[in-house]
C-alpha positions in Angstrom: -11.7 -13.5 40.0 -13.2 -14.4 36.7 -13.3 -10.6 35.5 -9.8 -10.6 36.4 -8.9 -13.5 34.3 -11.0 -12.0 31.4 -9.2 -8.6 31.7 -5.8 -10.4 31.8 -6.6 -12.4 28.8 -7.8 -9.3 26.9 -4.7 -7.1 27.9 -2.4 -10.1 26.9 -4.2 -10.2 23.4 -3.9 -6.7 22.9 -0.1 -6.9 23.8 0.3 -9.7 21.4 -1.4 -7.8 18.6 0.5 -4.4 19.2 3.6 -6.5 19.0 2.5 -7.9 15.7 1.6 -4.9 14.4 4.9 -3.3 15.0 6.6 -6.4 13.3 4.5 -6.0 10.3 5.7 -2.1 10.0 9.2 -3.5 10.8 8.9 -5.7 7.6 7.9 -2.7 5.6 11.1 -0.9 7.0 9.2 1.3 9.5 12.7 2.2 11.6 11.0 3.2 14.6 8.8 0.2 14.5 11.8 -2.1 14.3 13.2 -0.1 17.4 10.0 -0.6 19.6 10.1 -4.4 18.8 13.7 -4.4 19.8 13.8 -2.7 22.9 12.0 -4.9 25.1 13.5 -8.0 24.1 17.3 -6.6 24.7 16.7 -5.1 28.0 15.4 -6.3 31.6 14.9 -9.9 32.3 14.0 -10.6 28.4 17.7 -9.9 27.6 18.8 -12.9 29.7 16.9 -15.5 27.6 19.4 -15.9 24.7 16.8 -16.4 22.1 14.8 -13.2 23.0 18.1 -11.2 23.0 19.3 -12.4 19.7 15.8 -11.6 17.9 15.8 -8.1 19.5 19.3 -7.4 18.3 18.2 -8.3 14.9 15.4 -5.8 15.0 17.6 -3.4 16.4 20.2 -3.9 13.7 17.6 -3.4 11.4 16.3 0.1 12.8 20.0 1.3 13.0 20.5 0.6 9.4 17.3 2.1 8.7 18.4 5.2 10.3 17.2 5.0 13.7 19.9 6.6 15.9 18.3 5.5 19.0 18.7 1.7 17.9 22.5 2.3 17.0 22.9 3.8 20.6 21.3 0.6 22.0 23.5 -1.6 20.2 26.3 -0.1 21.3 25.2 -0.1 24.9 24.1 -3.5 25.0 27.6 -5.1 23.2 29.2 -2.7 26.0 27.4 -4.4 28.6 27.9 -7.8 27.2 31.8 -7.1 27.0 32.0 -7.3 23.4 33.9 -3.9 23.4 35.3 -4.3 20.0 32.1 -4.1 18.4 30.6 -1.4 20.9 33.5 0.8 20.2 32.3 1.4 16.8 28.8 2.0 17.9 29.5 4.1 20.9 31.7 6.3 19.2 29.4 7.4 16.8 26.8 7.9 19.5 29.4 10.1 21.5 29.6 11.9 18.3 26.1 12.6 18.6 26.4 13.8 21.8 25.4 10.7 23.9 27.0 11.4 27.2 27.0 7.5 28.3 28.5 6.6 25.1 31.5 9.1 25.4 32.0 8.0 29.0 32.3 4.3 27.9 34.6 4.7 24.9 37.1 6.6 27.3 36.9 3.8 29.7 37.6 1.1 26.9 40.8 3.4 25.8 41.7 3.7 29.5 41.6 0.1 30.4 42.6 -1.3 27.1 39.5 -3.2 26.5 40.0 -5.2 23.1 42.1 -2.1 22.1 45.5 -0.8 23.0 45.4 1.1 26.1 45.6 4.7 25.0 45.8 7.7 27.5 45.1 10.5 25.2 42.1 9.2 23.5 40.6 8.2 26.8 41.2 11.7 27.9 39.5 12.8 24.9 36.4 10.8 25.3 36.2 11.6 29.1 36.4 15.2 28.5 33.5 14.8 25.8 31.7 13.2 28.5 32.3 15.9 31.1 31.2 18.6 28.9 28.0 16.5 28.5 27.8 16.7 32.3 28.9 13.4 33.3 30.5 14.0 37.0 32.4 10.8 36.7 34.0 11.7 33.5 35.1 15.0 34.9 36.6 13.2 37.9 38.5 10.9 35.7 39.9 13.8 33.7 41.1 15.3 36.8 42.8 11.9 37.8 44.6 12.0 34.5 45.8 15.6 34.9 46.8 14.6 38.8 48.7 11.5 37.5 50.3 12.9 33.9 48.4 10.0 32.1 49.4 11.1 28.4 49.5 14.6 29.6 51.9 16.7 31.7 50.8 16.8 35.3 49.0 19.9 35.8 47.3 20.8 39.2 45.3 23.6 37.9 43.8 21.3 35.3 43.2 18.9 38.0 41.3 21.2 40.0 39.3 22.6 37.2 38.0 19.0 36.5 37.2 18.3 39.9 35.2 21.6 40.1 33.5 20.5 36.9 32.4 17.2 38.4 31.2 19.1 41.8 29.3 21.4 39.6 27.2 18.5 38.1 26.7 17.2 41.2 29.7 14.7 42.0 30.2 15.1 45.8 33.9 13.5 45.4 34.4 16.2 42.7 33.3 19.0 45.7 35.6 17.2 48.2 38.7 16.8 46.2 38.4 20.3 44.7 38.0 21.8 48.4 40.7 19.6 49.7 43.3 21.1 47.0 41.9 24.6 47.0 42.5 25.0 50.9 46.0 23.4 50.3 46.7 26.5 47.9 45.3 28.8 50.3 47.1 27.7 53.0 44.4 26.2 55.0 45.3 22.8 56.6 42.4 20.2 56.3 42.1 16.4 57.0 43.1 14.4 60.3 46.3 16.2 61.1 44.4 19.6 60.8 41.9 18.1 63.3 44.1 16.9 65.8 46.0 20.2 65.8 42.9 22.1 66.2 42.0 19.9 69.4 45.3 20.8 71.1 44.7 24.5 70.9 
């Protein structure tokens, strides 16, 4: 038991010294060190403690200012999770332009639902399409729904099917199911409950 206590104490001291070392490097404008100090403070249980979260966001802001793109991505994600959509949108848009799938999807949702911005179906679709191209099945499905309902675009069944298929291709089961339903309809194959009932009586 005594050995365990000693080992735990040593581990804590090493962890503290590593954190202090990173903070010193951050003071000298080491962007990666700032990011590594910030990340554990703004994620997990630590993020639920306001003082830790604020400290972490300060370090993350510095990492971002110093050119650590991962820091900018993390800021956008954190603001989005905290429903600070107006601030999040700027960071997330930049992240999306760098090819971050989740950021593109989040901006699409911000414009779709009008979070701290006027709802815009066209911009929503553009960001969802970017996320879809980056293999977000949910984003592909959302684009299909946009074409199905004619939200900011003319209704287009072919485009709807195309995006269900894209969602399916990246592993979204709902995309596969919806594509199959539409494809069967187009081929004159009856599906669903009514088809099952009719087949039962054949």
